[in-house]
Each structure stands twice: as structure tokens, then as C-alpha cells.
C-alpha positions in Angstrom: -14.8 -8.6 -1.1 -12.2 -11.5 -1.6 -8.5 -10.6 -0.7 -5.4 -11.5 -2.2 -3.0 -13.9 -0.1 -0.5 -11.8 1.9 2.5 -13.8 0.3 3.3 -14.4 -3.3 3.2 -18.6 -2.5 0.5 -18.5 -1.7 -0.8 -16.7 -4.4 1.3 -18.6 -7.2 3.2 -21.7 -7.7 6.7 -21.1 -8.9 7.9 -24.6 -10.0 12.2 -24.8 -9.1 12.3 -21.4 -7.6 15.8 -21.6 -7.5 16.6 -21.8 -11.1 13.9 -19.2 -12.1 15.8 -16.8 -9.5 19.0 -17.9 -11.7 17.2 -17.4 -14.8 16.3 -13.9 -13.7 19.3 -12.7 -12.4 21.1 -13.2 -15.8 18.0 -11.1 -17.4 18.6 -8.3 -14.7 21.3 -6.2 -14.5 24.9 -7.2 -13.3 23.9 -7.1 -9.5 25.4 -8.3 -6.4 21.9 -10.5 -5.2 23.6 -12.6 -2.5 23.8 -11.9 1.6 27.5 -11.7 2.4 26.8 -12.0 6.6 24.1 -14.0 6.5 23.0 -17.3 5.3 20.1 -18.3 2.9 18.3 -21.2 2.3 17.8 -19.7 -1.2 20.3 -18.8 -3.9 20.0 -14.8 -4.3 18.0 -13.9 -1.4 18.3 -10.2 -2.0 16.2 -10.7 -5.6 14.0 -13.9 -3.9 13.1 -10.9 -1.1 12.4 -8.2 -3.8 10.3 -10.7 -5.6 8.1 -11.1 -2.4 7.9 -7.5 -1.2 7.2 -6.2 -4.8 4.1 -8.6 -4.6 3.0 -7.4 -1.1 3.5 -3.5 -2.1 0.4 -2.8 -4.0 -1.8 -5.1 -1.9 -0.9 -2.9 1.3 -0.7 0.6 -0.4 -4.1 0.7 -2.2 -7.3 -1.2 -2.7 -7.3 0.1 -6.4 -5.5 -3.0 -7.2 -8.4 -5.2 -6.3 -10.6 -3.2 -8.4 -8.5 -3.4 -11.3 -8.0 -6.7 -11.0 -10.4 -9.2 -10.2 -10.0 -11.8 -7.4 -8.8 -15.3 -8.7 -11.5 -17.8 -7.9 -10.7 -19.9 -4.9 -8.8 -23.4 -4.9 -7.1 -22.1 -8.0 -3.2 -20.9 -8.3 -1.6 -19.3 -11.0 1.6 -21.1 -12.3 4.7 -18.7 -13.0 
């Protein structure tokens, strides 16, 4: 059985991720998505990490996820 990549960015190519985070933050309820005591290479690092870990959660918690969603063919990527 094929396994899903551990990281979202190994699975999907998200062009211009910084602008996508900005767009997504505008769609979400008003929230502070910034770190206050730590530097980050991404704008809205809390939102960035939330997306990455939300992708990982089903993969780590259940095998049913792999049965419900067929594995992607090797050598292809999902573009969001």
C-alpha cells in the first residue's frame, strides 16, 4: 500500500504560498496569526503551521484515510 508524504508541501505544490496565506487569513475570522516573540520566514506563521499539521493529522491518526482517498499516482502533484 502506498503511503502519503509526511509533509503537505511534499504532496502539493502551492504557488506563491505567502499570498495564499494572506488570502486565507482574509477569509477566516479575525485572528492574530503572527508570532510575537519569534522570527518566521512566512507571513502568518501560525496559520501556515495550522495548515501543515491539519494535513498530517488524519495521516497519523487513522489508516481509514488511506482507504477512503486513493493514493495519488507516483510522480504527480496536486496543485492548489
